[in-house]
DRENDO-1510 file (C-alpha; in Angstrom, 1 decimal, always signed):
<recs>
REC; n; res; u; v; w
REC; 1; MET; +24.7; +3.0; -4.1 .
REC; 2; SER; +27.4; +0.6; -5.1 .
REC; 3; GLU; +28.4; +0.4; -8.8 .
REC; 4; GLN; +27.6; -3.1; -8.7 .
REC; 5; GLY; +24.2; -2.3; -7.5 .
REC; 6; SER; +23.9; +0.4; -10.1 .
REC; 7; LEU; +24.9; -1.8; -13.0 .
REC; 8; SER; +22.4; -4.7; -11.6 .
REC; 9; ASP; +19.5; -2.1; -11.6 .
REC; 10; ASP; +20.5; -0.7; -15.0 .
REC; 11; ARG; +20.6; -4.1; -16.5 .
REC; 12; ILE; +17.1; -4.5; -15.3 .
REC; 13; ASN; +15.7; -2.0; -17.9 .
REC; 14; GLN; +18.2; -2.9; -20.6 .
REC; 15; SER; +17.0; -6.8; -20.2 .
REC; 16; PHE; +13.5; -5.5; -21.1 .
REC; 17; GLY; +14.7; -3.3; -24.3 .
REC; 18; TYR; +14.4; +0.1; -22.4 .
REC; 19; LYS; +17.2; +2.5; -21.6 .
REC; 20; GLN; +17.5; +3.8; -17.9 .
REC; 21; GLU; +15.7; +7.5; -18.3 .
REC; 22; LEU; +14.3; +7.9; -14.8 .
REC; 23; ARG; +16.6; +8.6; -11.7 .
REC; 24; ARG; +17.2; +5.7; -9.3 .
REC; 25; ALA; +16.8; +7.4; -5.9 .
REC; 26; LEU; +14.5; +5.5; -4.0 .
REC; 27; LYS; +15.9; +3.2; -1.2 .
REC; 28; LEU; +14.0; +0.6; +0.8 .
REC; 29; PHE; +12.6; +2.8; +3.4 .
REC; 30; SER; +11.5; +5.3; +0.7 .
REC; 31; LEU; +9.6; +2.5; -1.4 .
REC; 32; TYR; +8.1; +1.1; +1.9 .
REC; 33; ALA; +6.9; +4.6; +2.6 .
REC; 34; VAL; +5.5; +4.9; -0.9 .
REC; 35; ALA; +3.3; +1.6; -0.4 .
REC; 36; PHE; +2.4; +2.5; +3.3 .
REC; 37; SER; +1.2; +5.9; +2.3 .
REC; 38; ILE; -0.5; +4.8; -0.7 .
REC; 39; ILE; -2.5; +2.4; +1.5 .
REC; 40; SER; -3.1; +5.3; +4.0 .
REC; 41; ILE; -4.8; +3.8; +6.9 .
REC; 42; THR; -5.7; +7.4; +7.6 .
REC; 43; THR; -7.3; +8.2; +4.5 .
REC; 44; GLY; -9.4; +4.9; +4.0 .
REC; 45; ILE; -10.5; +5.2; +7.7 .
REC; 46; SER; -11.3; +8.9; +7.5 .
REC; 47; LEU; -13.1; +8.4; +4.4 .
REC; 48; ASN; -15.3; +5.0; +5.1 .
REC; 49; TYR; -15.6; +5.1; +9.1 .
REC; 50; ALA; -19.0; +6.9; +9.3 .
REC; 51; ALA; -20.6; +4.6; +6.6 .
REC; 52; ALA; -19.3; +1.5; +8.2 .
REC; 53; ILE; -20.4; +2.2; +11.4 .
REC; 54; GLY; -23.9; +3.4; +10.1 .
REC; 55; ALA; -24.1; +0.1; +8.2 .
REC; 56; MET; -23.2; -2.3; +10.7 .
REC; 57; GLY; -22.4; -0.7; +14.0 .
REC; 58; PRO; -19.2; -1.0; +15.9 .
REC; 59; ALA; -18.7; -4.6; +15.0 .
REC; 60; SER; -17.8; -3.5; +11.5 .
REC; 61; ILE; -14.6; -2.9; +12.4 .
REC; 62; TRP; -13.7; -6.7; +12.6 .
REC; 63; LEU; -14.1; -6.8; +8.9 .
REC; 64; TRP; -10.9; -5.3; +8.7 .
REC; 65; VAL; -9.0; -8.4; +9.9 .
REC; 66; VAL; -10.7; -10.2; +6.8 .
REC; 67; ALA; -9.7; -7.6; +4.3 .
REC; 68; SER; -6.1; -7.7; +5.6 .
REC; 69; LEU; -5.6; -11.4; +5.2 .
REC; 70; GLY; -7.2; -11.3; +1.6 .
REC; 71; GLN; -5.0; -8.6; +0.6 .
REC; 72; MET; -1.9; -10.1; +2.2 .
REC; 73; LEU; -2.7; -13.1; -0.3 .
REC; 74; ILE; -2.4; -10.5; -3.2 .
REC; 75; ALA; +0.6; -8.8; -2.0 .
REC; 76; LEU; +2.4; -12.0; -1.9 .
REC; 77; VAL; +1.6; -12.7; -5.5 .
REC; 78; VAL; +2.7; -9.1; -6.3 .
REC; 79; ALA; +5.9; -9.3; -4.2 .
REC; 80; GLU; +7.2; -12.3; -6.5 .
REC; 81; LEU; +5.8; -10.8; -9.8 .
REC; 82; GLY; +7.5; -7.4; -8.8 .
REC; 83; THR; +10.9; -9.2; -8.8 .
REC; 84; ARG; +10.6; -10.5; -12.2 .
REC; 85; ILE; +9.0; -7.5; -14.0 .
REC; 86; PRO; +10.1; -4.5; -11.8 .
REC; 87; LEU; +9.1; -1.9; -14.5 .
REC; 88; ALA; +7.3; +1.3; -14.3 .
REC; 89; GLY; +3.6; +1.0; -15.4 .
REC; 90; TYR; +3.1; -2.0; -13.1 .
REC; 91; SER; -0.4; -3.3; -14.1 .
REC; 92; TYR; +0.0; -2.5; -18.0 .
REC; 93; GLN; +3.7; -4.1; -17.8 .
REC; 94; TRP; +2.6; -7.2; -16.0 .
REC; 95; GLY; -0.6; -7.9; -18.2 .
REC; 96; ALA; +1.4; -7.1; -21.4 .
REC; 97; ARG; +4.5; -9.1; -20.4 .
REC; 98; LEU; +2.6; -12.3; -19.1 .
REC; 99; VAL; -0.1; -12.4; -21.8 .
REC; 100; ASN; +0.0; -9.8; -24.8 .
REC; 101; THR; -0.1; -6.1; -25.0 .
REC; 102; ALA; -3.8; -6.2; -25.5 .
REC; 103; TYR; -4.3; -7.6; -22.2 .
REC; 104; GLY; -1.9; -5.2; -20.7 .
REC; 105; TRP; -3.8; -2.2; -22.3 .
REC; 106; PHE; -7.0; -3.4; -20.5 .
REC; 107; THR; -5.4; -3.9; -17.1 .
REC; 108; GLY; -3.4; -0.8; -17.6 .
REC; 109; PHE; -6.4; +1.5; -18.5 .
REC; 110; ILE; -8.4; +0.2; -15.6 .
REC; 111; GLY; -5.3; +1.0; -13.3 .
REC; 112; LEU; -5.1; +4.3; -14.7 .
REC; 113; ALA; -8.8; +5.1; -14.1 .
REC; 114; TYR; -8.5; +3.8; -10.6 .
REC; 115; LEU; -5.8; +6.1; -10.0 .
REC; 116; SER; -7.6; +8.9; -11.5 .
REC; 117; VAL; -10.8; +8.3; -9.6 .
REC; 118; GLY; -9.1; +7.7; -6.5 .
REC; 119; ALA; -7.4; +11.2; -6.7 .
REC; 120; ALA; -10.7; +12.7; -7.1 .
REC; 121; ALA; -12.6; +11.0; -4.4 .
REC; 122; ILE; -9.8; +11.5; -1.9 .
REC; 123; ASN; -9.3; +15.1; -2.4 .
REC; 124; PHE; -12.9; +16.2; -3.1 .
REC; 125; LEU; -14.8; +14.0; -0.5 .
REC; 126; VAL; -11.8; +13.9; +2.3 .
REC; 127; VAL; -9.2; +16.4; +2.1 .
REC; 128; ALA; -11.1; +19.5; +1.0 .
REC; 129; PRO; -13.5; +19.3; +3.8 .
REC; 130; LEU; -10.9; +18.6; +6.2 .
REC; 131; VAL; -9.1; +21.7; +5.3 .
REC; 132; ALA; -12.1; +23.8; +5.0 .
REC; 133; THR; -12.9; +22.6; +8.6 .
REC; 134; LEU; -9.2; +23.4; +9.7 .
REC; 135; LEU; -9.5; +26.8; +8.1 .
REC; 136; GLN; -13.0; +27.8; +9.1 .
REC; 137; PRO; -12.1; +29.9; +12.4 .
REC; 138; VAL; -9.8; +31.8; +10.4 .
REC; 139; LEU; -11.4; +32.3; +6.8 .
REC; 140; HIS; -14.9; +31.2; +7.8 .
REC; 141; THR; -14.9; +28.5; +5.0 .
REC; 142; ASP; -17.8; +25.8; +4.9 .
REC; 143; PRO; -16.7; +22.2; +4.8 .
REC; 144; GLY; -20.1; +21.4; +3.0 .
REC; 145; ASN; -19.5; +23.9; +0.4 .
REC; 146; PRO; -19.0; +22.0; -3.0 .
REC; 147; LEU; -17.3; +25.3; -4.6 .
REC; 148; THR; -15.1; +25.9; -1.7 .
REC; 149; ASN; -13.9; +22.0; -1.7 .
REC; 150; LEU; -13.4; +22.4; -5.4 .
REC; 151; VAL; -11.0; +25.4; -5.0 .
REC; 152; ILE; -9.1; +23.7; -2.4 .
REC; 153; VAL; -8.7; +20.7; -4.6 .
REC; 154; LEU; -7.4; +22.9; -7.5 .
REC; 155; VAL; -4.8; +24.1; -5.1 .
REC; 156; ILE; -3.9; +20.8; -4.0 .
REC; 157; PHE; -3.5; +19.4; -7.3 .
REC; 158; ALA; -1.2; +22.3; -8.3 .
REC; 159; ALA; +1.0; +21.9; -5.5 .
REC; 160; ASN; +1.3; +18.0; -5.9 .
REC; 161; LEU; +2.1; +18.6; -9.6 .
REC; 162; VAL; +5.0; +21.1; -8.8 .
REC; 163; ILE; +6.6; +18.7; -6.3 .
REC; 164; ASN; +6.5; +15.8; -8.7 .
REC; 165; ILE; +8.0; +17.8; -11.5 .
REC; 166; LEU; +10.8; +18.8; -9.4 .
REC; 167; SER; +12.2; +15.5; -8.2 .
REC; 168; ILE; +10.9; +12.1; -7.3 .
REC; 169; ALA; +13.4; +12.4; -4.3 .
REC; 170; LEU; +11.5; +15.5; -2.9 .
REC; 171; ALA; +8.2; +13.5; -3.2 .
REC; 172; ALA; +9.8; +10.6; -1.4 .
REC; 173; ARG; +11.1; +12.7; +1.4 .
REC; 174; ILE; +7.7; +14.4; +2.0 .
REC; 175; ASN; +6.2; +10.9; +1.9 .
REC; 176; ASN; +8.9; +9.3; +4.4 .
REC; 177; VAL; +7.8; +12.0; +7.1 .
REC; 178; ALA; +4.1; +10.8; +6.3 .
REC; 179; VAL; +4.9; +7.4; +7.6 .
REC; 180; PHE; +5.4; +8.9; +10.9 .
REC; 181; THR; +2.5; +11.2; +11.0 .
REC; 182; GLU; +0.3; +8.3; +9.9 .
REC; 183; ILE; +1.4; +6.5; +13.0 .
REC; 184; VAL; +1.3; +9.3; +15.3 .
REC; 185; GLY; -1.8; +11.1; +14.0 .
REC; 186; MET; -4.1; +7.8; +13.5 .
REC; 187; VAL; -2.6; +5.2; +15.8 .
REC; 188; GLY; -1.1; +7.6; +18.6 .
REC; 189; PHE; -4.4; +9.5; +19.0 .
REC; 190; ALA; -6.6; +6.4; +18.9 .
REC; 191; VAL; -4.4; +4.8; +21.8 .
REC; 192; VAL; -4.8; +8.3; +23.6 .
REC; 193; VAL; -8.5; +8.1; +23.1 .
REC; 194; PHE; -8.6; +4.6; +24.3 .
REC; 195; ILE; -7.1; +5.5; +27.5 .
REC; 196; ALA; -9.4; +8.3; +28.0 .
REC; 197; TRP; -12.2; +5.9; +27.7 .
REC; 198; ALA; -10.8; +3.3; +30.1 .
REC; 199; ILE; -10.4; +6.0; +32.6 .
REC; 200; HIS; -14.0; +6.9; +32.1 .
REC; 201; PRO; -15.7; +4.1; +30.2 .
REC; 202; ASN; -19.4; +4.7; +29.0 .
REC; 203; HIS; -19.8; +1.0; +27.9 .
REC; 204; GLY; -18.0; -2.3; +28.2 .
REC; 205; LEU; -15.7; -4.1; +25.7 .
REC; 206; GLY; -18.7; -5.9; +24.4 .
REC; 207; PHE; -19.8; -2.9; +22.7 .
REC; 208; LEU; -17.3; -3.7; +19.8 .
REC; 209; LEU; -19.5; -6.7; +19.0 .
REC; 210; ASN; -22.7; -4.5; +18.7 .
REC; 211; THR; -23.9; -4.8; +15.0 .
REC; 212; GLY; -26.2; -1.5; +15.3 .
REC; 213; SER; -29.4; -1.4; +13.3 .
REC; 214; ALA; -28.2; -4.0; +10.9 .
REC; 215; ASN; -30.9; -7.0; +10.5 .
REC; 216; THR; -30.4; -10.2; +9.3 .
REC; 217; GLY; -32.4; -10.0; +6.1 .
REC; 218; GLY; -30.3; -6.7; +5.3 .
REC; 219; LEU; -27.1; -7.9; +6.6 .
REC; 220; LEU; -25.9; -9.7; +3.3 .
REC; 221; LEU; -26.8; -7.4; +0.7 .
REC; 222; VAL; -26.7; -4.0; +2.5 .
REC; 223; ALA; -24.8; -3.7; +5.7 .
REC; 224; LEU; -22.0; -6.3; +5.1 .
REC; 225; PRO; -20.9; -4.9; +1.7 .
REC; 226; ALA; -21.1; -1.1; +2.9 .
REC; 227; ALA; -19.2; -2.0; +6.3 .
REC; 228; ALA; -16.5; -4.2; +4.5 .
REC; 229; LEU; -15.8; -0.9; +2.2 .
REC; 230; MET; -13.6; +0.3; +4.9 .
REC; 231; GLY; -11.1; -2.4; +4.6 .
REC; 232; ILE; -11.5; -3.3; +1.0 .
REC; 233; PHE; -11.1; +0.4; +0.0 .
REC; 234; THR; -8.2; +1.2; +2.3 .
REC; 235; ILE; -5.7; -1.9; +2.0 .
REC; 236; VAL; -4.9; -1.3; -1.9 .
REC; 237; GLY; -2.4; +0.3; -4.0 .
REC; 238; PHE; +0.6; -1.5; -2.2 .
REC; 239; GLU; +1.7; -2.6; -5.9 .
REC; 240; LEU; +2.4; +1.1; -6.7 .
REC; 241; ALA; +5.7; +0.3; -5.2 .
REC; 242; ALA; +6.6; -1.7; -8.2 .
REC; 243; ASP; +5.2; +1.1; -10.3 .
REC; 244; LEU; +8.4; +3.1; -9.2 .
REC; 245; GLY; +10.5; +0.3; -9.7 .
REC; 246; GLU; +12.5; +1.8; -12.3 .
REC; 247; GLU; +13.5; +4.5; -9.8 .
REC; 248; ALA; +14.3; +1.8; -6.9 .
REC; 249; VAL; +17.7; +1.0; -5.8 .
REC; 250; GLY; +18.1; -2.7; -5.8 .
REC; 251; ALA; +14.6; -3.2; -7.1 .
REC; 252; ARG; +14.4; -6.7; -7.2 .
REC; 253; ILE; +15.2; -6.9; -3.3 .
REC; 254; THR; +13.5; -3.8; -2.1 .
REC; 255; VAL; +10.2; -3.9; -4.1 .
REC; 256; PRO; +8.8; -7.0; -2.5 .
REC; 257; LYS; +9.9; -6.0; +1.1 .
REC; 258; ALA; +8.1; -2.8; +0.6 .
REC; 259; VAL; +5.0; -4.4; -0.5 .
REC; 260; ILE; +4.7; -7.0; +2.1 .
REC; 261; TRP; +5.7; -4.7; +4.9 .
REC; 262; SER; +3.6; -2.0; +3.9 .
REC; 263; VAL; +0.5; -4.5; +4.0 .
REC; 264; ALA; +1.4; -6.0; +7.3 .
REC; 265; SER; +2.1; -2.8; +9.2 .
REC; 266; SER; -1.1; -1.1; +7.7 .
REC; 267; ALA; -3.3; -4.3; +8.8 .
REC; 268; ILE; -1.7; -4.1; +12.4 .
REC; 269; LEU; -1.9; -0.5; +12.8 .
REC; 270; GLY; -5.1; +0.1; +11.2 .
REC; 271; MET; -6.8; -2.6; +13.6 .
REC; 272; ILE; -5.3; -0.8; +16.6 .
REC; 273; ALA; -6.7; +2.6; +15.4 .
REC; 274; LEU; -10.1; +1.1; +14.7 .
REC; 275; ILE; -10.3; -0.4; +18.1 .
REC; 276; GLY; -9.0; +2.9; +19.8 .
REC; 277; PHE; -11.6; +5.0; +18.0 .
REC; 278; THR; -14.6; +2.6; +18.1 .
REC; 279; ILE; -14.4; +1.8; +21.8 .
REC; 280; ALA; -14.8; +5.7; +22.5 .
REC; 281; LEU; -18.2; +6.0; +20.4 .
REC; 282; PRO; -21.0; +7.3; +22.4 .
REC; 283; ASN; -23.5; +4.9; +23.1 .
REC; 284; ASP; -25.8; +6.7; +20.4 .
REC; 285; TYR; -23.6; +7.2; +17.7 .
REC; 286; SER; -25.8; +8.3; +14.9 .
REC; 287; LYS; -24.2; +11.7; +14.8 .
REC; 288; ILE; -20.9; +10.3; +14.4 .
REC; 289; ALA; -22.2; +7.8; +11.7 .
REC; 290; SER; -23.6; +10.9; +9.7 .
REC; 291; SER; -20.4; +13.2; +10.3 .
REC; 292; ALA; -18.3; +14.4; +7.6 .
REC; 293; THR; -15.4; +14.2; +10.2 .
REC; 294; PRO; -16.3; +11.5; +12.4 .
REC; 295; LEU; -12.8; +10.7; +13.9 .
REC; 296; VAL; -12.1; +14.3; +14.6 .
REC; 297; ASP; -15.5; +14.4; +16.5 .
REC; 298; ILE; -14.4; +11.5; +18.6 .
REC; 299; VAL; -11.1; +13.1; +19.3 .
REC; 300; ASN; -12.8; +16.2; +20.3 .
REC; 301; GLN; -15.3; +14.7; +22.4 .
REC; 302; TRP; -12.7; +12.9; +24.5 .
REC; 303; LEU; -9.6; +15.4; +24.5 .
REC; 304; GLY; -10.9; +18.6; +23.6 .
REC; 305; SER; -10.7; +21.2; +20.7 .
REC; 306; GLY; -6.9; +21.8; +20.9 .
REC; 307; LEU; -6.0; +18.4; +20.3 .
REC; 308; SER; -8.6; +17.7; +17.8 .
REC; 309; THR; -7.2; +20.4; +15.9 .
REC; 310; ALA; -3.9; +19.0; +16.0 .
REC; 311; PHE; -5.1; +15.6; +15.1 .
REC; 312; LEU; -6.8; +17.2; +12.1 .
REC; 313; VAL; -3.4; +18.8; +10.9 .
REC; 314; LEU; -1.6; +15.2; +11.0 .
REC; 315; VAL; -4.4; +13.7; +9.1 .
REC; 316; ILE; -4.4; +16.4; +6.5 .
REC; 317; PHE; -0.7; +16.1; +6.0 .
REC; 318; SER; -0.9; +12.1; +5.8 .
REC; 319; ILE; -3.3; +12.4; +3.2 .
REC; 320; LEU; -1.6; +15.2; +1.3 .
REC; 321; ALA; +1.5; +12.9; +1.1 .
REC; 322; LEU; -0.8; +10.2; -0.3 .
REC; 323; ASP; -1.8; +12.6; -3.1 .
REC; 324; VAL; +1.8; +13.4; -3.9 .
REC; 325; VAL; +2.8; +9.8; -4.2 .
REC; 326; GLY; -0.3; +8.8; -5.8 .
REC; 327; LEU; +0.4; +11.5; -8.7 .
REC; 328; ALA; +3.8; +10.1; -8.7 .
REC; 329; ALA; +2.7; +6.5; -9.7 .
REC; 330; THR; +0.0; +7.6; -12.1 .
REC; 331; GLY; +2.4; +9.6; -14.0 .
REC; 332; ARG; +4.8; +6.6; -14.3 .
REC; 333; LEU; +1.9; +4.5; -15.6 .
REC; 334; VAL; +0.9; +7.0; -18.2 .
REC; 335; PHE; +4.7; +7.2; -19.1 .
REC; 336; ALA; +5.1; +3.5; -19.4 .
REC; 337; MET; +2.1; +3.0; -21.4 .
REC; 338; ALA; +3.0; +5.9; -23.9 .
REC; 339; ARG; +6.5; +4.6; -24.0 .
REC; 340; ASP; +5.1; +1.5; -25.8 .
REC; 341; ASN; +3.0; +3.7; -28.0 .
REC; 342; ILE; -0.3; +2.6; -26.8 .
REC; 343; LEU; -1.7; +5.9; -25.6 .
REC; 344; PRO; -3.2; +8.7; -27.6 .
REC; 345; GLY; -0.2; +11.0; -28.0 .
REC; 346; SER; +2.3; +8.6; -27.0 .
REC; 347; GLY; +5.2; +10.4; -28.7 .
REC; 348; PHE; +4.3; +13.7; -26.8 .
REC; 349; LEU; +3.5; +11.9; -23.4 .
REC; 350; ARG; +6.9; +9.4; -23.1 .
REC; 351; VAL; +9.3; +12.3; -23.1 .
REC; 352; VAL; +11.4; +12.4; -20.0 .
REC; 353; ASN; +12.9; +15.9; -19.0 .
REC; 354; PRO; +16.7; +15.7; -19.1 .
REC; 355; GLN; +17.2; +18.2; -16.3 .
REC; 356; THR; +14.8; +16.8; -13.7 .
REC; 357; ARG; +14.7; +13.3; -15.0 .
REC; 358; THR; +10.9; +13.0; -14.4 .
REC; 359; PRO; +8.1; +12.3; -17.1 .
REC; 360; ILE; +6.5; +15.9; -16.9 .
REC; 361; ARG; +4.1; +15.7; -19.7 .
REC; 362; ALA; +2.7; +12.3; -18.3 .
REC; 363; LEU; +2.6; +13.8; -14.8 .
REC; 364; VAL; +0.7; +16.8; -16.1 .
REC; 365; THR; -1.6; +14.6; -18.0 .
REC; 366; ALA; -2.4; +12.4; -14.8 .
REC; 367; SER; -3.1; +15.5; -12.8 .
REC; 368; LEU; -5.7; +16.6; -15.4 .
REC; 369; LEU; -7.3; +13.4; -15.6 .
REC; 370; GLY; -7.7; +13.5; -11.6 .
REC; 371; LEU; -9.2; +17.1; -11.9 .
REC; 372; LEU; -11.7; +15.6; -14.7 .
REC; 373; PHE; -13.1; +13.3; -12.3 .
REC; 374; THR; -13.2; +15.9; -9.6 .
REC; 375; LEU; -15.2; +18.0; -11.8 .
REC; 376; LEU; -17.6; +15.3; -12.6 .
REC; 377; GLY; -17.9; +14.7; -8.7 .
REC; 378; TYR; -18.6; +18.3; -8.3 .
REC; 379; TYR; -21.2; +18.5; -10.8 .
REC; 380; ILE; -22.9; +15.3; -9.5 .
REC; 381; THR; -22.9; +16.9; -6.0 .
REC; 382; VAL; -24.2; +20.5; -6.9 .
REC; 383; SER; -27.2; +18.7; -8.9 .
REC; 384; GLY; -28.6; +17.1; -5.7 .
REC; 385; THR; -27.3; +13.6; -5.8 .
REC; 386; GLY; -24.4; +14.0; -3.4 .
REC; 387; LYS; -25.0; +10.6; -1.6 .
REC; 388; ASP; -25.0; +8.6; -4.9 .
REC; 389; ALA; -21.7; +10.5; -5.9 .
REC; 390; PHE; -20.2; +9.3; -2.7 .
REC; 391; PHE; -20.9; +5.6; -3.4 .
REC; 392; ALA; -20.0; +5.9; -6.9 .
REC; 393; LEU; -16.8; +7.6; -6.5 .
REC; 394; VAL; -15.5; +5.7; -3.4 .
REC; 395; GLY; -17.0; +2.4; -4.9 .
REC; 396; ALA; -15.1; +2.8; -8.1 .
REC; 397; THR; -12.0; +3.3; -6.4 .
REC; 398; SER; -12.3; -0.1; -4.7 .
REC; 399; THR; -14.0; -1.9; -7.8 .
REC; 400; LEU; -11.5; -1.0; -10.4 .
REC; 401; PRO; -8.3; -2.1; -8.4 .
REC; 402; PHE; -9.8; -5.4; -7.6 .
REC; 403; ILE; -10.5; -6.0; -11.4 .
REC; 404; VAL; -6.8; -5.2; -11.9 .
REC; 405; TYR; -5.9; -7.6; -9.3 .
REC; 406; PHE; -8.1; -10.3; -10.6 .
REC; 407; LEU; -6.7; -9.9; -14.1 .
REC; 408; THR; -2.9; -9.7; -12.9 .
REC; 409; VAL; -3.0; -12.6; -10.6 .
REC; 410; LEU; -5.0; -14.7; -13.2 .
REC; 411; ALA; -2.1; -13.8; -15.8 .
REC; 412; TYR; +0.3; -15.1; -13.1 .
REC; 413; VAL; -1.4; -18.3; -12.5 .
REC; 414; LEU; -1.3; -19.1; -16.1 .
REC; 415; ARG; +2.5; -18.0; -16.6 .
REC; 416; ARG; +4.4; -18.4; -13.5 .
REC; 417; ASP; +5.5; -22.0; -14.3 .
REC; 418; ARG; +7.2; -20.9; -17.3 .
REC; 419; MET; +9.1; -18.2; -15.7 .
REC; 420; ALA; +12.9; -18.5; -14.6 .
REC; 421; THR; +13.4; -18.2; -10.9 .
REC; 422; LEU; +15.7; -15.1; -10.0 .
REC; 423; PRO; +18.4; -16.0; -7.5 .
REC; 424; GLN; +18.1; -14.2; -4.2 .
REC; 425; ALA; +14.8; -12.6; -5.1 .
REC; 426; PHE; +11.6; -13.2; -3.2 .
REC; 427; ASN; +10.0; -16.6; -4.1 .
REC; 428; LEU; +6.9; -18.4; -2.8 .
REC; 429; GLY; +8.4; -21.7; -3.6 .
REC; 430; ARG; +6.0; -24.6; -2.9 .
REC; 431; TRP; +3.3; -22.2; -1.6 .
REC; 432; ALA; +2.8; -20.4; -5.0 .
REC; 433; LYS; -0.2; -22.3; -6.1 .
REC; 434; PRO; -2.2; -22.3; -2.9 .
REC; 435; VAL; -1.5; -18.5; -2.5 .
REC; 436; MET; -2.1; -17.6; -6.1 .
REC; 437; PHE; -5.6; -19.7; -6.2 .
REC; 438; ALA; -6.6; -18.2; -2.7 .
REC; 439; ALA; -5.6; -14.7; -4.0 .
REC; 440; LEU; -7.7; -15.3; -7.2 .
REC; 441; ALA; -10.8; -16.5; -5.0 .
REC; 442; TRP; -10.4; -13.5; -2.7 .
REC; 443; THR; -10.5; -11.1; -5.5 .
REC; 444; LEU; -13.7; -12.7; -6.8 .
REC; 445; ILE; -15.3; -12.6; -3.2 .
REC; 446; ALA; -14.3; -8.8; -2.8 .
REC; 447; LEU; -15.7; -8.0; -6.3 .
REC; 448; GLY; -18.9; -9.8; -5.6 .
REC; 449; LEU; -19.2; -7.8; -2.4 .
REC; 450; LEU; -18.4; -4.4; -4.3 .
REC; 451; MET; -20.7; -5.0; -7.3 .
REC; 452; ILE; -23.8; -7.2; -6.5 .
REC; 453; PRO; -25.6; -5.0; -3.9 .
REC; 454; LYS; -27.8; -2.5; -5.2 .
REC; 455; ILE; -26.1; +0.3; -3.5 .
REC; 456; PHE; -23.0; -0.2; -5.8 .
REC; 457; TRP; -24.9; -0.4; -9.0 .
REC; 458; LEU; -24.1; +3.2; -9.9 .
REC; 459; THR; -20.4; +2.3; -9.3 .
REC; 460; ASP; -20.9; -0.6; -11.5 .
REC; 461; ALA; -21.9; +1.7; -14.3 .
REC; 462; ILE; -19.0; +3.7; -13.9 .
REC; 463; VAL; -16.9; +0.5; -14.3 .
REC; 464; VAL; -18.8; -0.3; -17.5 .
REC; 465; VAL; -18.0; +3.0; -18.9 .
REC; 466; VAL; -14.1; +2.4; -18.2 .
REC; 467; ILE; -14.3; -1.0; -20.1 .
REC; 468; VAL; -16.1; +0.4; -22.8 .
REC; 469; LEU; -13.6; +3.4; -23.3 .
REC; 470; ALA; -10.8; +0.9; -23.2 .
REC; 471; ALA; -12.4; -1.2; -25.7 .
REC; 472; ALA; -13.3; +1.6; -28.1 .
REC; 473; TRP; -9.8; +2.9; -28.3 .
REC; 474; TYR; -8.3; -0.8; -28.7 .
REC; 475; PHE; -10.7; -1.7; -31.6 .
REC; 476; THR; -10.3; +1.8; -33.5 .
REC; 477; VAL; -6.7; +2.6; -33.2 .
REC; 478; LEU; -4.5; +0.4; -30.9 .
REC; 479; ARG; -5.2; -3.1; -32.7 .
REC; 480; GLY; -4.2; -1.5; -35.9 .
REC; 481; ARG; -1.0; -0.2; -34.2 .
REC; 482; LEU; -0.2; -3.8; -32.9 .
REC; 483; SER; -1.0; -5.5; -36.2 .
REC; 484; ARG; +1.6; -3.1; -37.8 .
REC; 485; GLY; +4.2; -3.8; -35.2 .
REC; 486; GLU; +4.0; -0.1; -34.1 .
REC; 487; ALA; +3.4; -0.6; -30.5 .
REC; 488; GLY; +3.5; -2.8; -27.5 .
REC; 489; VAL; +5.7; -5.5; -26.4 .
REC; 490; SER; +6.3; -9.0; -27.2 .
REC; 491; GLN; +5.2; -11.8; -24.9 .
REC; 492; LEU; +7.8; -13.1; -22.3 .
REC; 493; THR; +9.4; -16.3; -22.9 .
REC; 494; PRO; +10.9; -18.9; -20.4 .
REC; 495; GLU; +14.6; -18.0; -21.5 .
REC; 496; ALA; +14.4; -14.2; -21.9 .
REC; 497; PRO; +12.3; -11.0; -21.2 .
REC; 498; ALA; +10.3; -9.5; -23.8 .
REC; 499; THR; +11.2; -6.4; -25.7 .
REC; 500; PRO; +9.3; -3.5; -26.9 .
REC; 501; ALA; +8.1; -3.1; -30.1 .
REC; 502; ALA; +9.1; -0.3; -32.2 .
REC; 503; SER; +7.4; +3.0; -31.0 .
REC; 504; PRO; +7.7; +5.7; -33.6 .
REC; 505; ALA; +6.3; +9.1; -32.7 .
REC; 506; ASP; +2.5; +9.5; -33.2 .
</recs>
């Protein structure tokens, strides 16, 4: 990194009233890898493929295109916003700087809940059963045993925490490798399976338009939302490249590129993977639609157990890399909110370790939050409501980020015209208003699909609980801190960035 580039990055934090505490070590490819791995087509498709196929048959994969276009609209807004406020704490910082700290608190808290619930859902419902399947021949582990899966999750959380405490650069190196395992594992195997089907086809290409058992009456309120979840759930999280903006080299240039490239590549590669796996489905795909490992089953059917095991290893590594960078982003959000004294125990949580230059206490807290939701999922599962737990956990990790997207885009719509344009930074120019309003409309459509159908009402309850908890802390404690000038940031002005309020130790 050149001295000029270093000074430029350091001045970003100074202009917002912060000192540079975190180590800037992430270059463009590492930031792209963060966003690409957070999206993780491997994770999202593995988790939702069976449900989508069961709800709307092979034709469900085409909803991926709709989700990709909608998310690209949001990505374009995030890319521009990320050049103007490239700080740790993405959703909180954007809401606080564009509107006020109270607004930022709610967007930040909802974002924190999304990341915490997501860590639990991904690990307990996807990673742990896959690891148990891989270890089954040696340790006789049962992928359907909740206690086995809980133990596996505990090991994963501990390993992720150690990696993140040691260095963001180490986390980034693991994540960089995951870009290639995602492509080889998900897309590469899908192409090979497609070739195997082409050699011995069991149906024609028209099979990809089969809607399965979905009927006209239940299509809109049942089949369509369940099938759309695959794309809506997967193509999120790209904004977390901005959450690591304080550790990015040339943040105002690299962050927007990472965001846009990650969404575009995930959309294209994910569609290739979906076509390859779906065309290879058996004519009677009911077993695949009810399987905990549907993609592994497809690979095993066409390529044999040896290659299906190799596929399983690549899938597990890709998802574990998502875990590593997901914890990094969650920890930075906790750190950023604590830095402005808006969390309980902020004085404790905002400390950065001088040796590792990582926010260790914030990372431990983020890990414990994920564990809390994992234990909740485990309890619900063993109590006999496993299916409801699946929809609640997975649905919440889709609904919560779209609430953050809506609040963020809405704030930017209201404030963009009053913000100065940055030279050489990504700019939507005359397309800004059409893109922002289209993105706002898309978030409302997605939220409608995720909240109105009866199958997601339990998810809605979780969302309500999250908002009630945020409101309770705001009205009982945070509002008083803000009125006394002890917490938060002041609003952005057209002339200069805002600066943080005084943040005495709790």
